[in-house]
N, C-alpha and C positions, 0 to 999 in steps of 0.2 A: 866669387860666389861660394867657394868651398867653405869659407869661414861663416858666411851667412847660413849656408845649408847646415853646417854643424850646429849652429846656434838654434836654428828652427827645429831640427831633429831633437836636440837636447830639451828644448822648451816643450815640445809636443810630448816627449816621453815623461815630462814632469806633470803633464795634465793640462797644459795650455792649449786648448782647442784651436785658438786663432793662429797659433804658430804653424799648424799644418797647412793652412791655406796658401802661404807662399810656395810651399813645395808642390802643391797641386797646380798652382799657376805656372811654376817653372817647368813642370814635366808633362802636363796634360797633352799638349800638342804632339810631342815626340812619342808618347805612349799611344796616342790615337793612330799615328802614322804606322807604328810598329804593329799594332793590333789589326789594322785594316789590311796590312800586307799579309798577315797570317790568315785572317778569316775570310778575306775577299768580300766583306760585307760591312758597310758603314754602321748599320744598326747593331750588329754583333760586336763590332769594334767599340762602339760607345758603351755598350753593356760591359765589355771586358775591362775597359778603362775605369769605369765606376767601381766595378768589383775589385780591381787591382788597388785602387786608392783606399777603398773600404778595408780590404784585407791588410794593406800596409799599415793603416792607422791602428787597426785592432791588434796587429802583431808587432807594433813598434818596439815593444819590450824585447822582442826576439832579435832585433837588428843588433848584431854584435860588432859592427864596424870593420870586419875583416875585408869586406868589399866596400866600395863606395855606396852611398845611399842610392845613387842613380842606378848602379849595377843591380843592387838588391831589388829596387823597384821594377827595373826592366824584367828581371826574372819572374817576379810576381805577375807582371802584365802578360808575359808569354804564357805562363800557366793559365791565367784567366782567359786568354784568347783560345787556347787549346780546349779549355773547359767549355767555352761557348760552342765550339765546333762539336764536342761530344754531346752536349745538350740538344743540339739541333740535328744530331745524327749524321754529321758530316766528318767522318773519320778519315777517309781517304782523299779522294779528289773532290775539290770544291768548285762549283760553277761560279765563275766571276760575275758579280753584279756590276752594273754601271756605276762607277765611283767617279765623281767629278774631280777635276784637277785641283779644286780647292780642298779636297779631302786628303790628298797625299802628294808628296813630292814625286815628280816624274822620275822614273828610273834613269832617264837620260840627262837629268839636270847636270849642268856644268860641262857638258860635252858638245853643246851647240855653239855655233858662231854667234856673235852679237846680233847680227842682222842677216839671218838666213834667207835665201831666196825662197819664193813660194814652192818651187819644186823640192828643194831641200827640206823645207818645213813639212811638206806632205809626206816625203819619204821618211822623215823622222817620226812622224805620227804613225805611219804604217809599222815601222819597227817597234815602236812603243806598244801598239796594239798587239802585235805578234808576241812580244815578250810577256805582256799581261795574260794573253790567252794561254801561253805555255806554262806560266807560273800557276795559273788556275788549274791546270791539268796534273800538276805534280801531287804527290802524296803530301799530306799535312806535315809529316816529319821533314821531307825534302825541302818543301817551301819554307818552313820555319827555320831550318838550319841555314838555308841560303840567305834568308832575310837577316837572321842574326849575324851571320858572318860578313855578308857583303853590303848590307845597309846599316847595320849597327856596329860593325867592326869588332864583334865579340870573338874571343879566343875559342879554339876548338874545345878546350877544357870547360869553359863557361857554357858552351852550347851543350856539351855532353851532360853536364850537371843539370841544366835546366830541363832538358828533354829526357832525363833519366836513362841515358845511353852511356856505353863506354866510349872512350875517345876514338877508337877505331870505327865504331858504328857512326859516330858523329862526323868523322872525316868522310866516310863513305856517303852519308846523306848529302853533304855539301858537294862532293865530287859528282854524284849522280845528277844533282840539280844543275850544276854547271855544264856537265856533258849534255844534258837534255836541252839547255838553252843554246849551247853552241850548235848542236844539231838542228835546232829550230831556226836559228839565224843564218845558217850556211846557205840556204837557197836565196837569201836576200843580198848576198854579197855581190 
């Protein structure tokens, strides 16, 4: 895919509008998942993804290749999601909306048995709801840093750059988010 991606980016930079479409197809789902985890709202996430692709296309000439296109696009999407929160006046804590399983990957994916018992399934659903509720109560910075670090696998430096923080503040945001989740999950042990 890397070679295809490089060809599509190069062609789109030369003005081939159709070359940008495969990039949209390749990354739209991942960007939506990222944005919905940050905004906690499917409609805002959709708007953020559209805004991210629009901004990426408009600023394709600014893409210098120091980071991968995917990383560059993810940073644009994070900023678009944060902008959606600002526009809707949701700077700090965001109340979670009901977002269906089809809209995002479950936080507990990959940790369940192949055929869990009904009791184990119910317990897992309770833990997932508990996690979602506590993620929704975090500040925007904490939640975004947590999502970027633990869902997207971004480095502390990339998180700091995206959120316009120094690396120490970025580490602290991730640490606070993890500490809050651990505290929230402790009673469920």
